[in-house]
C-alpha positions as a printed Julia matrix, in Angstrom:
486×3 Matrix{Float64}:
 -18.06  51.27    5.01
 -16.43  48.44    3.05
 -19.54  47.03    1.33
 -22.33  44.54    1.84
 -21.75  40.88    2.68
 -24.23  38.49    1.17
 -25.53  35.5     3.08
 -23.84  33.01    0.75
 -20.5   34.78    1.17
 -20.71  34.65    4.96
 -21.74  30.98    4.82
 -18.59  30.16    2.83
 -16.44  31.98    5.37
 -18.07  30.2     8.3
 -17.64  26.73    6.81
 -18.87  23.89    9.05
 -19.65  26.2    11.94
 -22.22  23.85   13.5
 -20.33  20.59   12.94
 -17.02  21.27   14.68
 -15.87  19.18   17.65
 -17.38  20.36   20.91
 -20.37  22.08   19.29
 -22.98  19.46   20.15
 -23.4   20.68   23.71
 -23.93  24.35   22.81
 -27.06  26.06   21.48
 -26.91  26.77   17.76
 -27.17  30.53   18.22
 -24.06  30.58   20.45
 -22.15  28.37   18.01
 -23.1   30.73   15.16
 -22.15  33.83   17.14
 -18.78  32.32   18.06
 -18.11  31.38   14.44
 -18.88  34.93   13.28
 -16.62  36.32   16.0
 -13.9   34.04   14.7
 -13.97  35.37   11.13
 -14.19  38.9    12.51
 -11.3   38.35   14.9
  -8.9   36.85   12.39
  -9.42  39.52    9.76
 -11.39  37.54    7.16
 -14.41  39.78    7.71
 -13.44  43.47    7.36
 -14.5   46.2     9.72
 -17.58  48.14    8.74
 -18.97  45.51    6.39
 -22.74  45.32    6.36
 -23.86  41.9     7.53
 -26.52  39.79    5.78
 -30.12  40.32    6.82
 -31.35  37.83    9.39
 -33.87  36.23    7.02
 -31.29  35.88    4.21
 -28.68  34.29    6.47
 -31.24  31.92    7.98
 -32.25  30.72    4.5
 -28.66  30.16    3.38
 -27.65  28.32    6.58
 -30.98  26.4     6.66
 -31.68  27.37   10.25
 -34.48  29.34   11.86
 -34.53  33.12   11.78
 -34.9   33.01   15.55
 -31.47  31.35   15.8
 -29.88  34.06   13.62
 -31.63  36.81   15.59
 -30.32  35.38   18.86
 -26.79  35.11   17.41
 -26.88  38.72   16.22
 -28.15  39.81   19.64
 -25.25  37.99   21.3
 -22.81  39.71   18.91
 -24.31  43.11   19.7
 -23.96  42.47   23.42
 -20.27  41.55   23.0
 -19.6   44.63   20.85
 -18.93  42.77   17.59
 -22.02  44.09   15.85
 -23.75  47.48   15.64
 -27.32  47.59   14.4
 -29.71  50.33   13.41
 -33.42  49.61   13.02
 -34.41  49.54    9.38
 -30.81  50.02    8.17
 -28.99  46.81    9.03
 -26.03  45.6    11.09
 -22.3   46.26   10.72
 -19.18  44.54   11.99
 -17.35  46.51   14.68
 -14.39  46.23   17.05
 -15.42  45.61   20.68
 -14.44  48.29   23.16
 -10.99  47.68   24.6
  -9.75  45.85   21.51
  -7.59  46.93   18.59
  -6.74  45.75   15.09
  -3.36  44.02   15.08
  -0.82  44.35   12.27
  -1.67  40.87   10.97
  -5.35  41.77   10.65
  -6.2   39.86   13.83
  -8.21  41.62   16.5
  -6.59  41.66   19.89
  -7.25  43.04   23.38
  -5.63  46.4    24.02
  -3.65  44.74   26.83
  -1.78  41.66   25.62
   0.08  40.61   28.75
   1.34  37.02   28.78
   0.0   36.27   25.3
   2.19  34.18   22.98
   1.52  35.75   19.59
   1.86  33.34   16.68
  -0.12  35.57   14.35
   2.95  37.24   12.84
   5.91  35.62   11.07
   8.44  38.32   11.93
  11.54  38.5    14.11
  12.37  41.05   16.77
  14.9   43.72   15.78
  18.57  42.7    15.47
  21.03  44.29   17.93
  22.76  46.1    15.05
  19.67  48.25   14.5
  20.72  50.8    17.13
  24.08  51.36   15.44
  22.32  51.66   12.09
  20.07  54.37   13.5
  23.1   56.28   14.77
  24.83  56.01   11.4
  21.69  57.17    9.61
  21.33  60.15   11.94
  24.89  61.2    11.18
  24.19  60.98    7.43
  20.89  62.82    7.59
  22.49  66.3     7.35
  23.18  65.67    3.65
  19.44  65.73    2.94
  18.27  68.49    5.25
  18.7   71.28    2.7
  16.28  69.56    0.29
  12.51  69.18    0.5
  12.99  65.53    1.48
  10.62  64.12   -1.15
  12.12  61.27   -3.18
   9.17  59.43   -4.78
  11.39  56.66   -6.14
  13.66  56.59   -3.07
  16.96  58.19   -2.13
  19.72  57.37   -4.64
  21.96  55.45   -2.24
  19.19  53.08   -1.12
  18.12  52.42   -4.7
  21.75  51.61   -5.48
  22.09  49.35   -2.42
  18.96  47.41   -3.34
  20.1   47.11   -6.96
  23.36  45.64   -5.66
  21.46  42.91   -3.78
  19.94  41.75   -7.08
  23.31  41.9    -8.82
  24.77  39.65   -6.13
  21.99  37.16   -6.86
  23.01  37.07  -10.51
  20.51  39.59  -11.84
  22.16  42.81  -13.12
  20.03  45.72  -11.96
  20.41  49.49  -12.22
  19.15  51.93   -9.54
  16.64  53.24  -12.12
  14.91  49.86  -11.9
  14.23  50.24   -8.16
  11.35  52.05   -6.48
  11.53  52.33   -2.67
   8.21  51.85   -0.85
   6.84  51.82    2.68
   7.08  48.05    3.05
   6.16  45.1     0.84
   2.41  45.58    1.24
   2.74  49.14   -0.04
   4.8   47.83   -2.96
   2.05  45.35   -3.82
  -0.61  48.04   -3.56
   1.23  50.31   -6.02
   1.75  47.45   -8.48
  -1.94  46.51   -8.34
  -2.93  50.15   -8.86
  -0.84  50.17  -12.02
  -1.75  46.77  -13.45
  -5.23  45.73  -12.3
  -8.6   47.32  -12.9
 -11.8   46.09  -11.22
 -13.05  42.82  -12.63
  -9.76  41.63  -14.08
  -8.52  38.15  -13.2
  -5.59  37.65  -10.84
  -4.07  34.24  -10.17
  -2.77  33.45   -6.69
  -1.46  30.37   -4.95
  -3.55  28.63   -2.33
  -2.62  29.02    0.43
  -1.12  32.49    0.13
  -0.34  35.67    2.06
  -3.6   37.01    3.6
  -2.8   40.68    3.08
  -2.25  40.02   -0.61
  -5.79  38.66   -0.79
  -7.0   41.75    1.05
  -5.2   44.0    -1.45
  -6.72  42.14   -4.39
 -10.18  42.37   -2.86
  -9.71  46.12   -2.41
  -8.96  46.38   -6.15
 -12.1   44.29   -6.82
 -10.05  41.78   -8.73
 -11.47  38.41   -9.74
  -9.3   35.97   -7.81
  -8.46  32.59   -9.32
  -6.48  30.14   -7.19
  -3.94  27.46   -7.9
  -3.65  24.88   -5.11
  -0.16  23.97   -3.94
   0.56  20.29   -3.35
   2.44  18.86   -0.39
   5.77  19.16   -2.17
   5.14  22.6    -3.67
   4.09  23.48   -7.21
   2.86  20.93   -9.73
   4.39  22.4   -12.9
   1.91  20.93  -15.35
  -1.1   21.99  -13.29
   0.23  25.5   -12.59
   0.99  26.22  -16.23
  -2.34  24.72  -17.33
  -4.16  26.96  -14.83
  -2.26  29.99  -16.09
  -3.09  29.23  -19.73
  -6.75  28.52  -18.98
  -7.37  31.58  -16.8
  -5.18  34.02  -18.8
  -5.0   36.32  -15.76
  -3.93  39.94  -16.02
  -1.57  39.36  -13.08
  -0.26  36.34  -11.2
   0.92  36.93   -7.62
   3.46  34.31   -6.52
   5.84  33.73   -3.61
   8.58  31.49   -5.08
  11.16  31.84   -2.3
  10.0   29.96    0.81
   6.37  30.49   -0.01
   4.22  32.09    2.66
   2.87  30.09    4.47
   4.14  26.71    3.21
   7.89  27.43    2.99
   8.26  25.81   -0.46
  11.08  26.9    -2.8
  10.27  27.05   -6.52
  12.87  25.23   -8.66
  14.7   27.03  -11.48
  13.15  25.05  -14.37
   9.65  26.01  -13.27
  10.7   29.67  -13.01
  11.85  29.57  -16.62
   8.68  27.81  -17.81
   6.5   30.22  -15.82
   7.92  33.35  -17.43
   7.54  31.83  -20.89
   3.92  30.91  -20.18
   3.23  34.38  -18.78
   4.37  35.91  -22.06
   2.04  33.68  -24.06
  -0.98  34.54  -21.86
  -0.26  38.27  -21.53
   0.2   37.94  -17.76
   2.42  40.1   -15.59
   4.1   38.17  -12.76
   4.25  39.91   -9.39
   6.92  38.01   -7.49
   7.0   38.48   -3.71
  10.58  37.95   -2.48
   9.97  38.82    1.19
  11.68  35.62    2.42
  14.46  35.34   -0.16
  17.16  36.14    2.44
  16.1   33.31    4.76
  17.41  29.96    3.47
  17.99  27.85    6.59
  21.27  26.05    6.13
  24.45  26.72    4.14
  23.6   24.02    1.61
  20.23  25.67    0.92
  21.83  29.1     0.58
  24.41  27.75   -1.85
  21.76  26.14   -4.05
  19.32  29.05   -4.27
  17.83  29.32   -7.79
  18.14  32.56   -9.75
  15.42  35.2    -9.29
  12.34  34.72  -11.44
  13.19  38.01  -13.16
  16.45  36.45  -14.4
  14.35  34.36  -16.81
  12.29  37.34  -18.0
  13.04  38.53  -21.53
   9.86  40.53  -22.14
   9.45  42.81  -19.09
   6.72  40.63  -17.57
   8.16  40.29  -14.04
   7.84  42.82  -11.23
   9.69  41.77   -8.06
   8.77  43.12   -4.64
  10.74  42.76   -1.41
  11.66  44.53    1.78
  13.41  44.74    5.12
  10.7   43.25    7.33
  11.63  39.56    7.33
  15.45  39.52    7.48
  15.75  42.72    9.53
  12.74  44.2    11.35
   9.04  44.69   10.69
   9.12  48.09   12.37
  11.37  49.39    9.61
   8.81  50.15    6.92
  11.05  49.92    3.9
  10.25  47.85    0.83
  10.91  48.07   -2.89
   9.83  47.15   -6.39
  12.24  45.97   -9.09
  10.86  46.52  -12.57
  11.91  47.94  -15.97
  12.9   51.6   -15.63
   9.87  52.95  -17.58
   7.55  50.96  -15.3
   9.32  52.37  -12.23
   8.68  55.88  -13.55
   4.98  55.12  -13.94
   4.85  53.62  -10.44
   6.54  56.72   -9.01
   3.93  58.93  -10.68
   1.14  56.84   -9.14
   2.9   56.86   -5.79
   2.93  60.68   -5.62
  -0.85  60.62   -5.44
  -0.75  58.18   -2.53
   1.97  59.2    -0.07
   4.65  61.26   -1.88
   7.74  59.41   -0.6
   9.25  57.18    2.07
  10.87  58.77    5.17
  14.48  59.74    4.42
  15.72  58.71    7.88
  14.28  55.21    7.59
  15.82  54.84    4.14
  19.21  55.77    5.57
  18.74  53.19    8.32
  18.02  50.6     5.64
  21.22  51.57    3.81
  23.23  51.12    7.0
  21.69  47.68    7.62
  22.24  46.5     4.06
  25.9   47.46    4.36
  26.12  45.03    7.29
  24.02  42.3     5.67
  26.89  39.78    5.7
  27.03  40.17    9.47
  23.32  40.36   10.27
  21.57  37.94    7.93
  23.59  34.77    8.66
  22.91  35.12   12.38
  19.2   35.58   11.68
  19.19  32.4     9.6
  20.91  30.42   12.34
  18.45  31.77   14.89
  15.47  30.79   12.74
  16.84  27.32   12.0
  17.22  26.56   15.71
  13.71  27.81   16.44
  12.24  25.86   13.53
  13.76  22.66   14.87
  12.52  23.38   18.4
   8.98  23.96   17.15
   9.04  20.83   14.99
  10.29  18.7    17.89
   7.59  20.04   20.2
   4.86  19.31   17.65
   6.11  15.77   17.08
   6.14  15.14   20.82
   2.78  16.66   21.78
   0.71  16.46   18.59
   2.1   13.49   16.66
  -1.06  13.15   14.57
  -0.39  16.53   12.93
   1.62  16.49    9.68
   4.02  19.0     8.16
   6.94  19.24    5.76
   9.99  20.8     7.39
  10.74  23.89    5.25
  14.25  24.64    4.03
  13.74  28.35    4.6
  11.31  31.07    5.53
   9.73  31.61    8.93
   6.78  29.25    9.42
   5.46  25.69    9.35
   2.31  24.88    7.41
   0.71  22.16    9.51
  -2.05  19.74    8.5
  -4.3   19.12   11.5
  -6.21  16.0    12.48
  -9.51  17.5    11.37
 -11.15  20.66    9.94
 -10.83  22.51   13.24
  -8.4   25.36   12.51
 -10.79  28.25   13.23
 -12.31  26.54   16.26
  -8.85  25.81   17.64
  -7.74  29.42   17.13
 -10.73  30.6    19.14
 -10.25  27.98   21.84
  -6.51  28.5    22.32
  -7.03  32.23   22.86
  -8.3   31.3    26.33
  -4.95  29.63   26.93
  -3.03  32.79   26.07
  -1.95  31.95   22.5
  -2.88  33.88   19.38
  -3.08  31.93   16.12
  -3.89  32.78   12.52
  -6.13  29.9    11.34
  -5.72  28.25    7.96
  -8.72  29.9     6.25
  -7.03  33.28    6.55
  -4.59  32.05    3.88
  -7.26  31.0     1.41
 -10.5   32.11   -0.18
 -14.06  31.55    1.08
 -13.43  29.54    4.23
 -11.24  26.79    2.82
  -8.1   25.32    4.5
  -9.79  24.46    7.81
  -7.47  21.45    8.11
  -4.37  23.66    8.16
  -2.61  26.07   10.49
   0.38  28.37   10.04
   2.83  28.26   12.94
   5.66  30.81   12.69
   8.97  30.0    14.38
  10.1   33.59   14.92
   9.66  33.65   18.7
  12.25  32.31   21.16
  12.37  28.51   21.37
  11.04  28.43   24.95
   7.96  30.42   23.91
   7.34  28.11   20.96
   7.53  24.99   23.13
   5.15  26.53   25.66
   2.78  27.58   22.88
   2.65  24.02   21.52
   1.92  22.74   25.04
  -1.03  25.13   25.32
  -2.24  24.37   21.78
  -2.2   20.64   22.56
  -4.23  21.25   25.7
  -6.74  23.39   23.81
  -7.03  20.74   21.08
  -7.72  18.1    23.74
 -10.4   20.25   25.36
 -11.93  21.26   22.03
 -13.31  17.74   21.62
 -14.94  18.03   25.02
 -16.35  21.56   24.77
 -14.42  22.46   27.9
 -12.6   25.68   28.69
  -9.63  25.97   31.04
 -10.64  27.25   34.43
  -7.31  28.94   35.12
  -7.52  31.48   32.24
  -6.92  34.97   33.64
  -8.34  36.99   30.78
 -10.6   36.47   27.82
  -9.31  37.21   24.34
 -11.61  37.4    21.36
 -13.45  34.1    21.11
């Protein structure tokens, strides 16, 4: 059980559920049921949450209780809701579906689906050789218990070297190895945030970061990014006004917008954080993915390079430049903080797998070979996706990012959630804009990763354009073979 959802909270998540294109021809109860399925399917509504009572939701939405009752009945019939008389109703996964890694719900069989829900690449060909090398090195650890709460020494040293190459001297004692970036963020939040404390995040931002903050019962305050990135005056004013305990930021090719924070703002941000008593949690997941030699040559120093008062904790990992299936991440922080994080970590999962850490070491040793090819691959796919969007959906707007793995696209109306549901029938999975914000905002936006092959991206845009055309006419394609979550 994850808690009780109030009617007002669900209303904010649903947004303009009854006013979207194509809704006029459908009964209100079906439109409401579809909208609830949408926030369930894309991960904004967690599993097991207790839904608002029918009377409460009807009052908040200003509709009849009969309409809500019919919507709940439809959700029960489709397996999205489980009810018990006198106790309430809870969100559930329909039979034959699973929870995807991005938080999206998906059918157990995903044949012929173009998945744009994840901004991750397939594994590089060098991974197999790295596994072999790691297997050969494993014998050196077999005589020990295999528990290294802070990580094996050689991986901590390899990660420290990556910071040194970026101009930030780092010792292995300042590195804690984790099971991916999300695990790193979870440990940092366990250390720094207690329930009710304020945390500042960008809007839009990484959905799983919002989920982690919600799990810690943090009070989330947002700063809205502008089309060109961060407005320095507004960001610093928000920081000084809110005085958050923690600020979570993605300065390198921000997820999902792709913006790159300039060096002067990094310096001003760390100074402001000191004055407000704020710790900066800097997510560097995409730092290895500048798209173009001129961008790589002009990369600003890490945010921690401007830190003189131990206010910056940097988190990163192997998922974006290498492979998401390799669950290796890390935290860079002052050595005493790393020791405290390691002590917390022992109560969570003891340590990361030694074999996977050795694989990470082998890959990092070949970074100069692997990473440039990944950047070239992403740049070509970004350009293919952008060209397809300009050709088929010219009314949509976006800023071509200089790095990262996705486009943040402004649509021609507040239809992101409706489009994500509609395009599922065309065999495309999308993460709608509201997943990257708080309380149902960002319906005019959509994140489109360019991590799939160019041909798949072009085909996906073709299907998205067709679904957008049909969305205005409340029409579904007759050729769809299977039904994904609506």
